[in-house]
All heavy atoms as TSV, in Angstrom:
chain	resi	resn	atom	element	x	y	z
A	1	MET	N	N	-9.688	-10.680	-6.984
A	1	MET	CA	C	-9.359	-10.201	-5.609
A	1	MET	C	C	-10.620	-10.447	-4.791
A	1	MET	O	O	-11.721	-9.953	-5.183
A	1	MET	CB	C	-8.995	-8.732	-5.692
A	1	MET	CG	C	-8.596	-8.114	-4.390
A	1	MET	SD	S	-8.148	-6.418	-4.401
A	1	MET	CE	C	-6.694	-6.450	-5.339
A	2	ASP	N	N	-10.533	-11.088	-3.689
A	2	ASP	CA	C	-11.733	-11.344	-2.890
A	2	ASP	C	C	-11.996	-10.120	-2.003
A	2	ASP	O	O	-11.216	-9.167	-1.967
A	2	ASP	CB	C	-11.542	-12.616	-2.074
A	2	ASP	CG	C	-10.345	-12.528	-1.117
A	2	ASP	OD1	O	-9.490	-11.643	-1.335
A	2	ASP	OD2	O	-10.269	-13.328	-0.161
A	3	TYR	N	N	-13.147	-10.235	-1.346
A	3	TYR	CA	C	-13.623	-9.016	-0.607
A	3	TYR	C	C	-12.729	-8.688	0.668
A	3	TYR	O	O	-12.548	-7.546	0.995
A	3	TYR	CB	C	-15.045	-9.212	-0.151
A	3	TYR	CG	C	-15.994	-9.158	-1.288
A	3	TYR	CD1	C	-16.765	-10.275	-1.708
A	3	TYR	CD2	C	-16.157	-7.978	-2.014
A	3	TYR	CE1	C	-17.613	-10.171	-2.806
A	3	TYR	CE2	C	-17.028	-7.899	-3.057
A	3	TYR	CZ	C	-17.742	-9.000	-3.482
A	3	TYR	OH	O	-18.632	-8.964	-4.511
A	4	LEU	N	N	-12.160	-9.737	1.274
A	4	LEU	CA	C	-11.366	-9.486	2.446
A	4	LEU	C	C	-10.043	-8.783	2.042
A	4	LEU	O	O	-9.640	-7.817	2.690
A	4	LEU	CB	C	-11.039	-10.818	3.120
A	4	LEU	CG	C	-10.179	-10.745	4.365
A	4	LEU	CD1	C	-10.807	-9.905	5.440
A	4	LEU	CD2	C	-9.793	-12.095	4.918
A	5	THR	N	N	-9.415	-9.206	0.988
A	5	THR	CA	C	-8.187	-8.549	0.492
A	5	THR	C	C	-8.471	-7.170	0.089
A	5	THR	O	O	-7.698	-6.218	0.402
A	5	THR	CB	C	-7.638	-9.359	-0.724
A	5	THR	OG1	O	-7.439	-10.707	-0.369
A	5	THR	CG2	C	-6.304	-8.783	-1.184
A	6	LEU	N	N	-9.627	-6.963	-0.601
A	6	LEU	CA	C	-9.972	-5.576	-1.009
A	6	LEU	C	C	-10.226	-4.676	0.218
A	6	LEU	O	O	-9.803	-3.537	0.253
A	6	LEU	CB	C	-11.235	-5.639	-1.888
A	6	LEU	CG	C	-11.687	-4.283	-2.462
A	6	LEU	CD1	C	-10.619	-3.689	-3.318
A	6	LEU	CD2	C	-12.982	-4.543	-3.238
A	7	ALA	N	N	-10.919	-5.219	1.230
A	7	ALA	CA	C	-11.155	-4.496	2.478
A	7	ALA	C	C	-9.866	-4.088	3.190
A	7	ALA	O	O	-9.716	-2.910	3.629
A	7	ALA	CB	C	-12.081	-5.272	3.403
A	8	VAL	N	N	-8.939	-5.010	3.272
A	8	VAL	CA	C	-7.682	-4.755	3.930
A	8	VAL	C	C	-6.862	-3.655	3.123
A	8	VAL	O	O	-6.313	-2.802	3.692
A	8	VAL	CB	C	-6.824	-6.039	4.042
A	8	VAL	CG1	C	-5.386	-5.739	4.469
A	8	VAL	CG2	C	-7.488	-6.977	5.051
A	9	TYR	N	N	-6.911	-3.807	1.804
A	9	TYR	CA	C	-6.282	-2.813	0.883
A	9	TYR	C	C	-6.863	-1.383	1.136
A	9	TYR	O	O	-6.110	-0.419	1.332
A	9	TYR	CB	C	-6.355	-3.245	-0.496
A	9	TYR	CG	C	-5.684	-2.362	-1.474
A	9	TYR	CD1	C	-4.307	-2.475	-1.636
A	9	TYR	CD2	C	-6.370	-1.444	-2.258
A	9	TYR	CE1	C	-3.623	-1.615	-2.562
A	9	TYR	CE2	C	-5.717	-0.673	-3.182
A	9	TYR	CZ	C	-4.358	-0.767	-3.328
A	9	TYR	OH	O	-3.709	-0.010	-4.206
A	10	VAL	N	N	-8.159	-1.309	1.132
A	10	VAL	CA	C	-8.827	0.005	1.316
A	10	VAL	C	C	-8.556	0.553	2.660
A	10	VAL	O	O	-8.285	1.781	2.819
A	10	VAL	CB	C	-10.354	-0.134	1.009
A	10	VAL	CG1	C	-11.071	1.109	1.413
A	10	VAL	CG2	C	-10.602	-0.410	-0.485
A	11	VAL	N	N	-8.613	-0.228	3.724
A	11	VAL	CA	C	-8.364	0.268	5.062
A	11	VAL	C	C	-6.992	0.735	5.223
A	11	VAL	O	O	-6.655	1.807	5.786
A	11	VAL	CB	C	-8.759	-0.788	6.137
A	11	VAL	CG1	C	-8.205	-0.432	7.469
A	11	VAL	CG2	C	-10.289	-1.025	6.168
A	12	SER	N	N	-6.008	-0.023	4.699
A	12	SER	CA	C	-4.619	0.333	4.799
A	12	SER	C	C	-4.349	1.639	3.973
A	12	SER	O	O	-3.588	2.483	4.408
A	12	SER	CB	C	-3.776	-0.823	4.214
A	12	SER	OG	O	-2.440	-0.482	4.334
A	13	LEU	N	N	-4.984	1.763	2.874
A	13	LEU	CA	C	-4.824	3.011	2.079
A	13	LEU	C	C	-5.355	4.192	2.854
A	13	LEU	O	O	-4.757	5.278	2.893
A	13	LEU	CB	C	-5.588	2.821	0.751
A	13	LEU	CG	C	-5.393	3.898	-0.307
A	13	LEU	CD1	C	-3.934	3.980	-0.732
A	13	LEU	CD2	C	-6.293	3.630	-1.483
A	14	ALA	N	N	-6.494	4.008	3.476
A	14	ALA	CA	C	-7.089	5.055	4.302
A	14	ALA	C	C	-6.246	5.460	5.488
A	14	ALA	O	O	-6.053	6.623	5.821
A	14	ALA	CB	C	-8.467	4.713	4.825
A	15	VAL	N	N	-5.614	4.492	6.153
A	15	VAL	CA	C	-4.706	4.714	7.241
A	15	VAL	C	C	-3.486	5.488	6.751
A	15	VAL	O	O	-3.053	6.427	7.419
A	15	VAL	CB	C	-4.323	3.361	7.949
A	15	VAL	CG1	C	-3.178	3.601	8.950
A	15	VAL	CG2	C	-5.538	2.786	8.695
A	16	GLY	N	N	-2.947	5.046	5.649
A	16	GLY	CA	C	-1.780	5.786	5.084
A	16	GLY	C	C	-2.063	7.194	4.759
A	16	GLY	O	O	-1.290	8.136	5.130
A	17	LEU	N	N	-3.178	7.432	4.083
A	17	LEU	CA	C	-3.533	8.867	3.724
A	17	LEU	C	C	-3.833	9.667	4.942
A	17	LEU	O	O	-3.473	10.806	4.997
A	17	LEU	CB	C	-4.754	8.800	2.779
A	17	LEU	CG	C	-4.485	8.361	1.334
A	17	LEU	CD1	C	-5.782	8.180	0.625
A	17	LEU	CD2	C	-3.538	9.274	0.628
A	18	GLY	N	N	-4.494	9.058	5.915
A	18	GLY	CA	C	-4.861	9.731	7.235
A	18	GLY	C	C	-3.594	10.120	7.936
A	18	GLY	O	O	-3.523	11.206	8.479
A	19	ALA	N	N	-2.612	9.264	7.976
A	19	ALA	CA	C	-1.340	9.491	8.700
A	19	ALA	C	C	-0.623	10.626	8.065
A	19	ALA	O	O	-0.113	11.551	8.706
A	19	ALA	CB	C	-0.463	8.247	8.722
A	20	VAL	N	N	-0.563	10.690	6.673
A	20	VAL	CA	C	0.077	11.760	6.022
A	20	VAL	C	C	-0.638	13.077	6.222
A	20	VAL	O	O	0.006	14.077	6.565
A	20	VAL	CB	C	0.214	11.482	4.486
A	20	VAL	CG1	C	0.671	12.663	3.737
A	20	VAL	CG2	C	1.136	10.271	4.302
A	21	LYS	N	N	-1.930	13.078	6.137
A	21	LYS	CA	C	-2.738	14.294	6.291
A	21	LYS	C	C	-2.614	14.865	7.742
A	21	LYS	O	O	-2.329	16.037	7.973
A	21	LYS	CB	C	-4.170	14.060	5.937
A	21	LYS	CG	C	-5.047	15.271	6.036
A	21	LYS	CD	C	-6.447	15.022	5.609
A	21	LYS	CE	C	-7.282	16.263	5.687
A	21	LYS	NZ	N	-8.651	16.005	5.333
A	22	TYR	N	N	-2.756	13.940	8.767
A	22	TYR	CA	C	-2.659	14.378	10.133
A	22	TYR	C	C	-1.259	14.854	10.493
A	22	TYR	O	O	-1.054	15.766	11.225
A	22	TYR	CB	C	-3.078	13.182	11.082
A	22	TYR	CG	C	-3.069	13.570	12.540
A	22	TYR	CD1	C	-4.049	14.260	13.088
A	22	TYR	CD2	C	-1.982	13.151	13.321
A	22	TYR	CE1	C	-4.024	14.623	14.417
A	22	TYR	CE2	C	-1.907	13.474	14.656
A	22	TYR	CZ	C	-2.929	14.155	15.219
A	22	TYR	OH	O	-2.914	14.549	16.524
A	23	GLY	N	N	-0.246	14.102	10.022
A	23	GLY	CA	C	1.120	14.417	10.302
A	23	GLY	C	C	1.535	15.814	9.716
A	23	GLY	O	O	2.271	16.574	10.325
A	24	ARG	N	N	1.113	16.057	8.460
A	24	ARG	CA	C	1.396	17.345	7.916
A	24	ARG	C	C	0.707	18.507	8.570
A	24	ARG	O	O	1.273	19.601	8.800
A	24	ARG	CB	C	0.988	17.383	6.440
A	24	ARG	CG	C	1.950	16.635	5.548
A	24	ARG	CD	C	1.601	16.842	4.109
A	24	ARG	NE	N	2.616	16.155	3.274
A	24	ARG	CZ	C	2.522	16.075	1.958
A	24	ARG	NH1	N	1.498	16.545	1.373
A	24	ARG	NH2	N	3.489	15.477	1.260
A	25	LYS	N	N	-0.524	18.282	9.051
A	25	LYS	CA	C	-1.246	19.288	9.768
A	25	LYS	C	C	-0.678	19.651	11.058
A	25	LYS	O	O	-0.638	20.798	11.486
A	25	LYS	CB	C	-2.744	18.785	9.958
A	25	LYS	CG	C	-3.685	19.775	10.604
A	25	LYS	CD	C	-4.996	19.213	10.766
A	25	LYS	CE	C	-5.933	20.163	11.561
A	25	LYS	NZ	N	-7.240	19.491	11.782
A	26	ASN	N	N	-0.204	18.574	11.800
A	26	ASN	CA	C	0.364	18.831	13.153
A	26	ASN	C	C	1.880	18.806	13.204
A	26	ASN	O	O	2.391	18.686	14.318
A	26	ASN	CB	C	-0.216	17.778	14.036
A	26	ASN	CG	C	-1.756	17.958	14.224
A	26	ASN	OD1	O	-2.204	19.069	14.347
A	26	ASN	ND2	N	-2.472	16.866	14.181
A	27	LYS	N	N	2.582	18.948	12.077
A	27	LYS	CA	C	4.045	19.024	12.023
A	27	LYS	C	C	4.670	17.834	12.680
A	27	LYS	O	O	5.551	18.002	13.457
A	27	LYS	CB	C	4.478	20.283	12.650
A	27	LYS	CG	C	3.830	21.551	12.106
A	27	LYS	CD	C	4.748	22.335	11.238
A	27	LYS	CE	C	4.161	23.659	10.929
A	27	LYS	NZ	N	3.609	23.801	9.633
A	28	ARG	N	N	4.215	16.640	12.363
A	28	ARG	CA	C	4.841	15.400	12.922
A	28	ARG	C	C	5.474	14.616	11.763
A	28	ARG	O	O	4.797	13.959	11.051
A	28	ARG	CB	C	3.780	14.533	13.619
A	28	ARG	CG	C	3.208	15.333	14.765
A	28	ARG	CD	C	2.285	14.468	15.570
A	28	ARG	NE	N	1.687	15.295	16.644
A	28	ARG	CZ	C	1.477	14.802	17.808
A	28	ARG	NH1	N	1.766	13.561	18.096
A	28	ARG	NH2	N	0.970	15.613	18.734
A	29	ARG	N	N	6.777	14.782	11.643
A	29	ARG	CA	C	7.475	14.216	10.508
A	29	ARG	C	C	7.494	12.657	10.512
A	29	ARG	O	O	7.419	12.066	9.483
A	29	ARG	CB	C	8.920	14.707	10.466
A	29	ARG	CG	C	8.954	16.197	10.126
A	29	ARG	CD	C	10.342	16.665	10.038
A	29	ARG	NE	N	10.384	18.095	9.799
A	29	ARG	CZ	C	11.352	18.692	9.291
A	29	ARG	NH1	N	12.484	18.008	8.969
A	29	ARG	NH2	N	11.371	19.950	9.050
A	30	LYS	N	N	7.592	12.095	11.742
A	30	LYS	CA	C	7.612	10.634	11.783
A	30	LYS	C	C	6.321	10.009	11.342
A	30	LYS	O	O	6.332	9.002	10.647
A	30	LYS	CB	C	7.946	10.151	13.220
A	30	LYS	CG	C	9.348	10.401	13.639
A	30	LYS	CD	C	9.641	9.924	15.053
A	30	LYS	CE	C	11.008	10.248	15.444
A	30	LYS	NZ	N	11.270	9.806	16.826
A	31	LEU	N	N	5.215	10.683	11.612
A	31	LEU	CA	C	3.890	10.204	11.155
A	31	LEU	C	C	3.739	10.328	9.662
A	31	LEU	O	O	3.211	9.468	9.000
A	31	LEU	CB	C	2.785	10.946	11.882
A	31	LEU	CG	C	1.434	10.330	11.866
A	31	LEU	CD1	C	1.419	8.876	12.402
A	31	LEU	CD2	C	0.425	11.179	12.650
A	32	VAL	N	N	4.246	11.440	9.109
A	32	VAL	CA	C	4.239	11.609	7.661
A	32	VAL	C	C	5.106	10.521	6.985
A	32	VAL	O	O	4.632	9.951	5.958
A	32	VAL	CB	C	4.692	13.027	7.260
A	32	VAL	CG1	C	4.844	13.145	5.805
A	32	VAL	CG2	C	3.767	14.092	7.812
A	33	ALA	N	N	6.214	10.263	7.528
A	33	ALA	CA	C	7.106	9.135	6.932
A	33	ALA	C	C	6.399	7.854	7.091
A	33	ALA	O	O	6.472	7.053	6.048
A	33	ALA	CB	C	8.403	9.168	7.693
A	34	LEU	N	N	5.787	7.552	8.207
A	34	LEU	CA	C	5.082	6.268	8.316
A	34	LEU	C	C	3.961	6.202	7.317
A	34	LEU	O	O	3.745	5.105	6.703
A	34	LEU	CB	C	4.537	6.147	9.757
A	34	LEU	CG	C	3.744	4.879	10.012
A	34	LEU	CD1	C	4.629	3.643	9.960
A	34	LEU	CD2	C	3.102	4.916	11.373
A	35	GLY	N	N	3.230	7.263	7.094
A	35	GLY	CA	C	2.159	7.231	6.110
A	35	GLY	C	C	2.658	7.016	4.694
A	35	GLY	O	O	2.074	6.271	3.945
A	36	PHE	N	N	3.795	7.618	4.325
A	36	PHE	CA	C	4.350	7.392	3.040
A	36	PHE	C	C	4.856	5.985	2.895
A	36	PHE	O	O	4.761	5.405	1.769
A	36	PHE	CB	C	5.459	8.399	2.687
A	36	PHE	CG	C	4.976	9.696	2.191
A	36	PHE	CD1	C	5.275	10.883	2.889
A	36	PHE	CD2	C	4.174	9.776	1.082
A	36	PHE	CE1	C	4.823	12.103	2.454
A	36	PHE	CE2	C	3.690	10.974	0.618
A	36	PHE	CZ	C	4.025	12.149	1.282
A	37	ILE	N	N	5.364	5.410	3.965
A	37	ILE	CA	C	5.851	3.957	3.913
A	37	ILE	C	C	4.624	3.071	3.698
A	37	ILE	O	O	4.700	2.143	2.766
A	37	ILE	CB	C	6.604	3.602	5.175
A	37	ILE	CG1	C	7.914	4.254	5.250
A	37	ILE	CG2	C	6.762	2.077	5.283
A	37	ILE	CD1	C	8.634	4.147	6.569
A	38	ILE	N	N	3.506	3.292	4.333
A	38	ILE	CA	C	2.322	2.525	4.146
A	38	ILE	C	C	1.831	2.717	2.701
A	38	ILE	O	O	1.459	1.666	2.056
A	38	ILE	CB	C	1.294	2.881	5.154
A	38	ILE	CG1	C	1.677	2.522	6.547
A	38	ILE	CG2	C	-0.124	2.285	4.819
A	38	ILE	CD1	C	0.729	3.027	7.646
A	39	LEU	N	N	1.824	3.904	2.203
A	39	LEU	CA	C	1.356	4.119	0.835
A	39	LEU	C	C	2.249	3.518	-0.232
A	39	LEU	O	O	1.776	2.974	-1.253
A	39	LEU	CB	C	1.195	5.625	0.592
A	39	LEU	CG	C	0.057	6.334	1.341
A	39	LEU	CD1	C	0.118	7.805	1.072
A	39	LEU	CD2	C	-1.267	5.687	0.971
A	40	SER	N	N	3.559	3.479	0.045
A	40	SER	CA	C	4.426	2.903	-0.884
A	40	SER	C	C	4.256	1.381	-0.966
A	40	SER	O	O	4.310	0.773	-2.037
A	40	SER	CB	C	5.942	3.182	-0.558
A	40	SER	OG	O	6.297	2.527	0.659
A	41	PHE	N	N	3.942	0.743	0.144
A	41	PHE	CA	C	3.597	-0.747	0.151
A	41	PHE	C	C	2.284	-0.932	-0.587
A	41	PHE	O	O	2.067	-1.912	-1.268
A	41	PHE	CB	C	3.463	-1.244	1.566
A	41	PHE	CG	C	4.781	-1.640	2.170
A	41	PHE	CD1	C	5.223	-1.002	3.276
A	41	PHE	CD2	C	5.562	-2.574	1.549
A	41	PHE	CE1	C	6.464	-1.388	3.791
A	41	PHE	CE2	C	6.794	-2.961	2.056
A	41	PHE	CZ	C	7.273	-2.301	3.229
A	42	GLU	N	N	1.353	0.024	-0.509
A	42	GLU	CA	C	0.072	-0.137	-1.172
A	42	GLU	C	C	0.223	-0.077	-2.649
A	42	GLU	O	O	-0.580	-0.596	-3.397
A	42	GLU	CB	C	-0.906	0.959	-0.654
A	42	GLU	CG	C	-1.370	0.798	0.709
A	42	GLU	CD	C	-2.089	-0.533	0.920
A	42	GLU	OE1	O	-2.926	-0.927	0.065
A	42	GLU	OE2	O	-1.804	-1.186	1.947
A	43	ILE	N	N	1.261	0.652	-3.101
A	43	ILE	CA	C	1.533	0.738	-4.578
A	43	ILE	C	C	2.376	-0.505	-5.027
A	43	ILE	O	O	2.075	-1.031	-6.076
A	43	ILE	CB	C	2.190	2.051	-4.950
A	43	ILE	CG1	C	1.248	3.208	-4.623
A	43	ILE	CG2	C	2.684	2.087	-6.279
A	43	ILE	CD1	C	1.913	4.590	-4.628
A	44	ALA	N	N	3.334	-0.830	-4.184
A	44	ALA	CA	C	4.332	-1.845	-4.660
A	44	ALA	C	C	3.722	-3.244	-4.631
A	44	ALA	O	O	4.049	-4.049	-5.498
A	44	ALA	CB	C	5.544	-1.761	-3.770
A	45	LEU	N	N	3.007	-3.608	-3.599
A	45	LEU	CA	C	2.559	-4.966	-3.474
A	45	LEU	C	C	1.600	-5.480	-4.608
A	45	LEU	O	O	1.790	-6.567	-5.109
A	45	LEU	CB	C	1.856	-5.159	-2.101
A	45	LEU	CG	C	2.845	-5.163	-0.942
A	45	LEU	CD1	C	2.144	-5.351	0.385
A	45	LEU	CD2	C	3.958	-6.169	-1.064
A	46	PRO	N	N	0.643	-4.657	-5.046
A	46	PRO	CA	C	-0.155	-5.143	-6.202
A	46	PRO	C	C	0.681	-5.266	-7.494
A	46	PRO	O	O	0.506	-6.172	-8.269
A	46	PRO	CB	C	-1.205	-4.062	-6.392
A	46	PRO	CG	C	-1.361	-3.445	-5.032
A	46	PRO	CD	C	0.027	-3.494	-4.444
A	47	VAL	N	N	1.666	-4.372	-7.659
A	47	VAL	CA	C	2.540	-4.476	-8.836
A	47	VAL	C	C	3.413	-5.739	-8.815
A	47	VAL	O	O	3.505	-6.479	-9.790
A	47	VAL	CB	C	3.454	-3.225	-8.925
A	47	VAL	CG1	C	4.521	-3.368	-10.021
A	47	VAL	CG2	C	2.601	-2.012	-9.233
A	48	LEU	N	N	3.915	-6.055	-7.572
A	48	LEU	CA	C	4.701	-7.251	-7.463
A	48	LEU	C	C	3.874	-8.513	-7.620
A	48	LEU	O	O	4.272	-9.506	-8.148
A	48	LEU	CB	C	5.440	-7.267	-6.093
A	48	LEU	CG	C	6.529	-6.236	-5.923
A	48	LEU	CD1	C	7.044	-6.261	-4.501
A	48	LEU	CD2	C	7.591	-6.487	-6.921
A	49	SER	N	N	2.646	-8.445	-7.101
A	49	SER	CA	C	1.705	-9.564	-7.246
A	49	SER	C	C	1.349	-9.817	-8.711
A	49	SER	O	O	1.327	-10.993	-9.130
A	49	SER	CB	C	0.452	-9.314	-6.462
A	49	SER	OG	O	-0.503	-10.339	-6.601
A	50	PHE	N	N	1.095	-8.749	-9.444
A	50	PHE	CA	C	0.828	-8.900	-10.908
A	50	PHE	C	C	2.045	-9.470	-11.574
A	50	PHE	O	O	1.934	-10.325	-12.424
A	50	PHE	CB	C	0.436	-7.516	-11.501
A	50	PHE	CG	C	0.283	-7.618	-12.972
A	50	PHE	CD1	C	-0.855	-8.130	-13.511
A	50	PHE	CD2	C	1.271	-7.085	-13.796
A	50	PHE	CE1	C	-1.031	-8.166	-14.902
A	50	PHE	CE2	C	1.096	-7.158	-15.172
A	50	PHE	CZ	C	-0.014	-7.672	-15.694
A	51	ALA	N	N	3.242	-8.990	-11.273
A	51	ALA	CA	C	4.414	-9.476	-11.912
A	51	ALA	C	C	4.681	-10.932	-11.633
A	51	ALA	O	O	5.057	-11.706	-12.511
A	51	ALA	CB	C	5.669	-8.633	-11.473
A	52	ALA	N	N	4.422	-11.349	-10.361
A	52	ALA	CA	C	4.599	-12.750	-10.054
A	52	ALA	C	C	3.550	-13.616	-10.768
A	52	ALA	O	O	3.972	-14.725	-11.282
A	52	ALA	CB	C	4.478	-12.956	-8.520
A	53	GLY	N	N	2.381	-13.195	-10.899
A	53	GLY	CA	C	1.379	-13.930	-11.621
A	53	GLY	C	C	1.649	-14.011	-13.077
A	53	GLY	O	O	1.532	-15.033	-13.738
A	54	PHE	N	N	2.183	-12.871	-13.609
A	54	PHE	CA	C	2.530	-12.917	-15.000
A	54	PHE	C	C	3.724	-13.880	-15.305
A	54	PHE	O	O	3.741	-14.644	-16.261
A	54	PHE	CB	C	2.921	-11.481	-15.514
A	54	PHE	CG	C	3.332	-11.417	-16.902
A	54	PHE	CD1	C	2.393	-11.485	-17.945
A	54	PHE	CD2	C	4.644	-11.242	-17.276
A	54	PHE	CE1	C	2.746	-11.398	-19.238
A	54	PHE	CE2	C	5.067	-11.190	-18.616
A	54	PHE	CZ	C	4.126	-11.257	-19.560
A	55	MET	N	N	4.762	-13.814	-14.404
A	55	MET	CA	C	5.878	-14.726	-14.566
A	55	MET	C	C	5.455	-16.164	-14.433
A	55	MET	O	O	5.997	-17.057	-15.086
A	55	MET	CB	C	6.947	-14.350	-13.553
A	55	MET	CG	C	7.648	-13.059	-13.865
A	55	MET	SD	S	8.799	-12.487	-12.527
A	55	MET	CE	C	9.878	-13.847	-12.431
A	56	ASP	N	N	4.500	-16.469	-13.566
A	56	ASP	CA	C	4.043	-17.870	-13.353
A	56	ASP	C	C	3.324	-18.248	-14.633
A	56	ASP	O	O	3.398	-19.403	-15.073
A	56	ASP	CB	C	3.144	-17.897	-12.156
A	56	ASP	CG	C	2.806	-19.331	-11.807
A	56	ASP	OD1	O	3.608	-20.229	-11.951
A	56	ASP	OD2	O	1.636	-19.517	-11.366
A	57	ALA	N	N	2.485	-17.413	-15.202
A	57	ALA	CA	C	1.741	-17.793	-16.359
A	57	ALA	C	C	2.609	-17.982	-17.559
A	57	ALA	O	O	2.376	-18.886	-18.418
A	57	ALA	CB	C	0.711	-16.712	-16.679
A	58	VAL	N	N	3.643	-17.194	-17.709
A	58	VAL	CA	C	4.615	-17.361	-18.848
A	58	VAL	C	C	5.521	-18.487	-18.650
A	58	VAL	O	O	5.960	-19.142	-19.642
A	58	VAL	CB	C	5.390	-16.062	-19.020
A	58	VAL	CG1	C	6.427	-16.147	-20.045
A	58	VAL	CG2	C	4.442	-14.955	-19.418
A	59	GLY	N	N	5.809	-18.851	-17.377
A	59	GLY	CA	C	6.708	-19.973	-17.122
A	59	GLY	C	C	8.124	-19.588	-16.767
A	59	GLY	O	O	9.024	-20.327	-16.867
A	60	ILE	N	N	8.300	-18.362	-16.347
A	60	ILE	CA	C	9.595	-17.862	-15.920
A	60	ILE	C	C	9.724	-18.085	-14.461
A	60	ILE	O	O	8.902	-17.662	-13.644
A	60	ILE	CB	C	9.755	-16.365	-16.224
A	60	ILE	CG1	C	9.582	-16.100	-17.682
A	60	ILE	CG2	C	11.148	-15.824	-15.776
A	60	ILE	CD1	C	9.514	-14.618	-18.078
A	61	TYR	N	N	10.841	-18.771	-14.018
A	61	TYR	CA	C	11.022	-19.006	-12.555
A	61	TYR	C	C	12.369	-18.456	-12.133
A	61	TYR	O	O	13.308	-18.461	-12.783
A	61	TYR	CB	C	10.943	-20.504	-12.351
A	61	TYR	CG	C	9.556	-21.030	-12.549
A	61	TYR	CD1	C	9.326	-21.805	-13.674
A	61	TYR	CD2	C	8.554	-20.785	-11.671
A	61	TYR	CE1	C	8.068	-22.361	-13.902
A	61	TYR	CE2	C	7.272	-21.306	-11.906
A	61	TYR	CZ	C	7.048	-22.089	-13.049
A	61	TYR	OH	O	5.866	-22.592	-13.282
């Protein structure tokens, strides 16, 4: 993982966590939902990337 990808990942993670924290504190449900959507992408995309790399290495298409 190069530094730019890592920086984008960390910033996006911080934005997601900040949205959830701020939304819960100020009773804004849409902001909490947006934060959880961002965090779910932060969890799902590396897993999918690993799975795609594994499938490519094994030769499954």
